[in-house]
N, C-alpha and C positions, 0 to 999 in steps of 0.2 A: 432150088436153084438154075437159072437161066444158061443154056447151053448157045456160048458166045462164036461167031467166026471171026473173029478180031486179032488185034496183035498180043500178045502176051501181057503185056500191062494191062492192055483191058480187062481182059478175062480173071488177071489177077486183083482187081478194084481200081483199075485208072492212073493214070500216072500220075498226079499226085500221091494219093495214097502210099503206092509202091516206092515213091522219094521218102515219105516223113517215113517211113516203116523201114527203111534200106538207112537212116542218117538216125532214127532211134538205135536199130545192130549197131550200125556202126561205133556210133558213140559209147553206146555200152560196151559192148567186149574190150575198144578202144581202155577203159577205164577200167575192165575187170586184169587186165592185161599189162595194166601198165606197173608193177613191179618188176614181171620179165622185162617191160622196157626196157624203165631202168637199169636193168642189170647189165643188159646188153649193150645198151649204148655207147658207142666209141667215146673212151677221153683219151686226153694227154696224158700218157706217162713224162712223170719230172721225177729227177734223182733225187733223193732224199739223203743228205746228210746224218751219219751216225757218228756219236760221240761217247767216249768211253768215262764213267760217272768216274767222280771221288768219293771215299767210300769209309766211313769212320763203325766201328759197333763198340757200344756202349750194353754190354753185358752186367748190369747189375745185381741179377737172379743166377749167376754161375752156370750156364746151362749150355756155354757156346766156346768153341773153337775158333777165337776171335780173326786168326792171323788167315786160318784158312777159307773161313766163311769169308772176310774184306775181297782174298783174291779172287773169288770165285763172281764176286761183285763186281769186280772193279772187270771182268771179260765182257759184260754186259753192255750192250749197243742202245742207247738211247737218241731219242730225236732231235734233243737239245743238250746243252751242258748242266748235269744238275748233282747234286751233292747227295748221297746217300747215306743217310745215317739210321743206323739200328738200335735200339731200343730193347732190353728184357729187363720188365719189372717183375722183382719180387715181392713172395705177402700172398697169402690167402684172400685179405679182406679186398681187394679192389674191384670196388663197385662201379666205378667209374673212370676206364682206360683215358678218355681224351682227358680228363683233368689231372690222372699221374703224368700224363705224357709233358702237360702244360707244368705243372708244377716243376718236374724236373728240369725241364728247359729254362725257365727260370731262374732254378736253384743252383743249378750249375753252369750258368751262361758262362764261366771262363775256364771251363772244364773240357768243353765240346771242341771241335777242327774251326767249325766257324759256330757265329751267333745262329740259333733256331729259330731264336724271334726275331722281326724286322724290327734295324734301328730309326727306319722312318714313318714306321706305322707299328707300334710294339701290341694290335687287334690282330695281327698275320704273322705266320712263318713267312721267314727271309724267304724272298726270290731266290726260283734254283732250285729248293733245298725238297725232298722225299724222305719221309719219317715211315720206317717200318718196327712197329713196336707188336709186340707180346708179352703178358704176364702168363705163365704156365702154371703155376697154382693156382690163379682166379679164373685161369681156364678163358681166356679173354682176349681178344687179336685188333690191332686198328692200324691205319696208315694215313697218313698227315701230309700234306702240300703246299709249298709257298702258291700265292696268286696266279703267279705268271706258270705254270705247271701243273696247277689244280687240273684236275678232272669230274668229270659227270659222277653222281652221286652214284647211279647203278654201276660204275667201273667201279668205285670202291668196294665197294658189295664184291664186285669180281674180283679185285685183287685179296681181297681178307680169303671167297671161299676158295682160292687158290691153295691157301695152305692147311686146312682147318682138316683134312683127311691125315697129313704127316703130323699137324699140332697132336691130335687126337693120338694119334703111335706115338706121340715125346719127340718126335723126329726136328727139334726147334731150327737147328740150322738149314735142314732141305727145307721145312717151311716159308721160314723167312727165302732163303733163294728161291723160291715158287712166287714169291709174294712182289719181289725185286724183277722175274722174268715180265709176268703178269704187268707190272709197272711199264714196262715199255714199249707196250701194247697201244699204252693210250696217253702215257706223257709224252708233252709236244706232237699229238694229234692235232693238225689243228680243228676247233671245235666247231669252226662255218664247213666244215666238209659237205661240199653241195650235193654228192651222190649219195650220203648217208643221210642228209637232211632227206630230199625228193625219193628216198626208197624207203623211209620210215612213213612219209606222208601215204607214199602211193597203196598201203594196203587199207589204211580207210578207205581211200578212192576207189580201190578195187573192191571193197565191202560196197559200196553205194550204187556202181557201178550194177556190181549184181544182183541188188536189190532192185534197180530202177528196171532193170530188162527183166527180172521175174515177175515184177508187177505190172508193168507192159504186154508181157506174155499172158498173163493171168487175164489182164484185164478184156485183151481180145479174144482169150477163149472162153472167156466168162460171158461175155456178150451174145457170141455167137449159141455157146448151150441154152441160155436162158433165151435167148430171141427165137428158138426152135423151140420148149417149151410152151412160150406164149403163143407160137403158133398153135402146137395142138390143140391148146386149150381153146383160141379161138375158131380150129377148126369146127370142133364138139360143138360149140356155141351156135353157129351157122347153121350146123347139118339139126341139131336139135329146134330150131329155130321154132317152125313153125309148131313141133310139136307144145312147146311154152308157153308159145298165144293160146293153140287149144287148151293147155289146161286152166290158162289162166282165166279162159271165158267162163269155165266150171267152178270157181272160190267165189264164197256167197259174199260179197264184199260188205255187206250189214252184221256179220259176224264179227266182231272185234279183229280178232286171230287173222280173221282173215281180211281182215281190212286193211291191217297194215303191210300185209305179205302183196298186196295190189298197190298199195304207194309204192314198196321198190320196185315193184315189177314195173311200175311209171321211170322210176329211175334205171332200170335194166335195159329198157326200149331206148330212152335218150343216149344214154351212155351207149348202149350199141352202135348205136349211128357218131356218136363221137369217135370210137376205137375203131370205127370201119376207116376214119379219113385218117387218124393215126399213123394207121397200115398204109393207107398209100401213102402218107408221106417217109414214113418208115424205109418205105419202098425193098428192092432184094441186094443187102448187100454182098458183097463180093473177097476173096480172097482178103488183101491187106484193109481193104475197107472196116471189118470188124473192130481194126486197132485204132478208130478213131478217135478221140479225145471224148466225146458226149457217147460217143456208140454203147458202153457199158448203162448209162444209168437211163438212154433211152428205152432197149431192152429189159432194163428190173422194170421198168413204167409201164412198158406191154405186158411184160408179164402178169407184174400184179393186178394190172386190169380186166386182162382176158380172164384168168384166174374166177376172178371176183363174179364174173360173167358166168362164165361156168358152172360156178358152185351156186351162183343163184336162181338160175333153171331147176337146178333140182331144190332149192324149197318151194320153188311155186308147182313143181309137179308132187310134192308131197306134204304139200296146203291140198291142193285139190282131191290128189288118192286121201287121204284120210280123214279130210273132213267130209266126203263123199262116201266115206269107207269103201272105196271100191275095190277091185283085186290087187293084192299087195297092201292093206292098208296097215296090216302086222307091223312091216317091215318099217314103215312110216312112223309107226307108233315107238317101235325097238329104240328107234336111232333118236325121238323124240325124249324117251326117258333118260339117256344117257348122261347130260351137264346133272341133273337130280341125282343120278346113281353116284356121280364122280364127286359131288358134291359129299355125299352123305359118306362115302369113304375119306376123305377128307377130314371128316369131323370125326369117323373113329379114331385116324391115326392123330386128333386132335389129343382124343382124350388117353391113349395111350402114352403120348408125353407128357404129357398132365401127371398118370399117375407111374411113370418111371422115374419122374425128379426125386420122389421118394420124399420131401422136404414140404409138401406143399396141403395145407389142409382142406383140398376140395375132393369132392365124389362124384365120379362124371356117371356112376350108373342107373341117374335116371336120365342122362342124354344118352348112354346106350341104348338102354329102351326106347327112348325118340325114332334112335335111328331103325331100328328094329319095325317098329310099327310102321313107320315108313318106307322101309323096304316090301312088307305083306301087304300095305297097301297100293302098293302098285303094282303088285301080282295081281290083287282082288279088282283093281279098273280094270287091267287087261282084260280078265273074265268077263265083267262087267259091261264092259266093250261090245265085247264079241256077243254075248247074248243081247244088245240092246237095253241092257237096264241102264246105259250110261250114252252120253251124247258126246261125238269127238269134240264141240267147244267145251263139254262141263270137264270134261279130262283138263285139256290144255287150262284151262283156269283153276283145278285142284292142282294140277302141276305148279302152277303159280304160287299155290299157297302152300303146298308143300318146302320149293325151295325158298320163300318169304322165309317159313318155319326154319329149314335150316341154315340159312344165314344168320339169322336172331340168334338160333342156339351158339353158334360158334362165336358169335361176336362177346355175347355173353358169357360166356366160359372162357375164351381168352380173356376176357376185360377183369373179371372176379377171378382167376388164375394170377393174374400180375397184381392185384390191388391186393393180394393174403400173401403175397413175397413179401417177407423182412429179414431179406437178407441184405450184407452191407452193400450190394448194388441193386439195390430195392428202387429207389430214385430215379438213376440211370435208365435203369428197363423198363419203366412205366413210360419216360420219356421218350424212350425210341420205340417204344408200341405205338404209341399217341401218332408221336412223327408219320409213323408207318399209316397207320390208318386213314389219317390226315393227306396222306399224299397222292392219293387214288391212283397208285404207279399198279395193277392187277394186272398177271399174267394172262391169257388165255387157257381157254380147256384145251388136254390133250389127248383128246378123244378115246381116252379106255380107261376103266374102271373094275375093282376087284371089290366083293362085298359078300359077306356072308357066305364064302366054299363056293359065289359067282363069279365071273368076270369075262369081260365082253367088251368091243370096240365099236367104235358111232362118227359121224362126221358130225363134228360141234359147228361147219360151217355151213351143213345143210339144214338146220332143225328150224321151224317153224317158229319156235318163238325167241326173242333175242337173245343172242348172250357176246361175249367179249370178243367172238371170234365168227361172227356171222357176219356177212358182206354186205354191203350198200349203206352204211351207219357210218363208218369213219367219216369224217372229215362233214358230216350232214346235222344241221340243226334241228332235225326234227322231220315228219311226215305231213308236212300242213297241219290238219286238222285230227290228223289220226292219233289219238295216245298210245306208244308202246313202253314195255320195259323192256331193262336190259339186265342180264346176271351177270358177274363177274363169279369167277369159280372161288371157292371155299378154299384149296387149294392158296392162294394166295396170301389169305388171315392165316393159316398154319404157317405158311413161311414166317412170315411176318413175326408171330407171338413165338416161332421157334429160333429166331436170331435173337429177338429182345431178350429172352426169359433165360439165354443160356449166356450171356454176354457176363464176359468179364473185361477188366483192363487188362493189357496186352503189357508183359514186362520186358526189360531190354538185360543187355547183358556188355559185359565190355571185357578186354582181356589184353595182354601184354607180349609183346616180342623181344629179341632178343637184340636189336637193335639199337645204337645210341650216337646221335647225330650233332653234340652239340654239348658247351661247357658250361657249368654248372655257377660260374658269376667272375668278375672280374672283367664284363665286359669285352670278352676276348673274341673272335668270327674267325679265325682261319680255319681254311678250308682242311676236311678229314672227319672221318668218324671211326668205331670199331662197334666189336658184337661179338656172341660167343661163339665156341667151339664147344 
């Protein structure tokens, strides 16, 4: 980074980027702190009138001292004038307390102190009415409200929950008083309470703010890190450029594998010049400039392109070294075998999956024998290369043939195992396998293998033979008149087979709860609900 002897804003990336960064952070932190701001915002205090309720107790279950409970409830203070009606419902067969309370109200219309059902609209409870109900033997509790004093469903739950611990200890009067006391917190409370509304709204807003700030900081810091990685790749390419040219001059262009590498090398030279211009356009971002909207995308693109060049110069070096059998050709050959060995490992895994299913009439012994033969052949090829009995270009051609045979064996075995499946899901499994094979969506080689008690690592990007991880092939239709082949890993086919062959329809489940918020019939729509305790 440059050392600038200028004002702090310039050293931090320029006035515009500093202002943009500050604005985003201030806005984000304001959103994060919005719940606290709402809570601390001063509000005008208004005197709230309180009213003592009128009370009636209908103890049909015979579990209350009606007079004592009535006296206690009359001392409560509500924000509105209300009539509190207490009802205990007898019997162990009360399955729906809502219906039982409604039925009582209809059948005892002349017995209650005030009508419980509205005379003007019989679909609702009377205005100003609060009903607190319990069915002691059936373990049900409910609360019901006139339209002018109804509360939210969550508050109905809170009122019922206030009594449940006492009801469980058969303290019926204490539980009903707790319900009445809890009701005073909600009944008559303005439903359009702006502070409560904004407080409820502020929590998701704070979450959005925190996520926004996090993403914004992540983008800037990631852009800076990826640009650093891109710079290291590009510096290595520039450092090795002369050596790469010298390696390219020694590659026999008449040899088929050398010809395709030289075609990619021509792309390398053009891309090197283009990338140099891109680096000039990118410049030297500082401070808050890393948090610009397009910075992450640009840094990511530079890293991808620089890494491709850095890998391709390894391909050129490996090709020149191996085809000429220069010093170190053994390491290039070892790397070249990597994709084939990884494919043989995947084919072995496919055999294991088929054998372990225990339900398919498939004999994998022939396939396993081929894997062993191919593995041994790779060993003998190395010996023949060392002794001069096998030319490098011939070895690469044979690797192509082994790769073809391995892919063909894997595809044929998986296809046969899918076709002989006679389970109830066989048709869908075949359809899924065919869909996967035709999708063309294959992963890249992992760069490691384990086979026959041996294991190793290699760089799939630096192989001479083209595979799905090779640089300089993405987005290109071909290399002029040069023919080339690209191999995809067998492990992708194994993954597709495994997913298809083990498919079973997913099942669902249903469950229930102890909450009831409606009435069975009659078109009644009064506010209220019940639950179990």
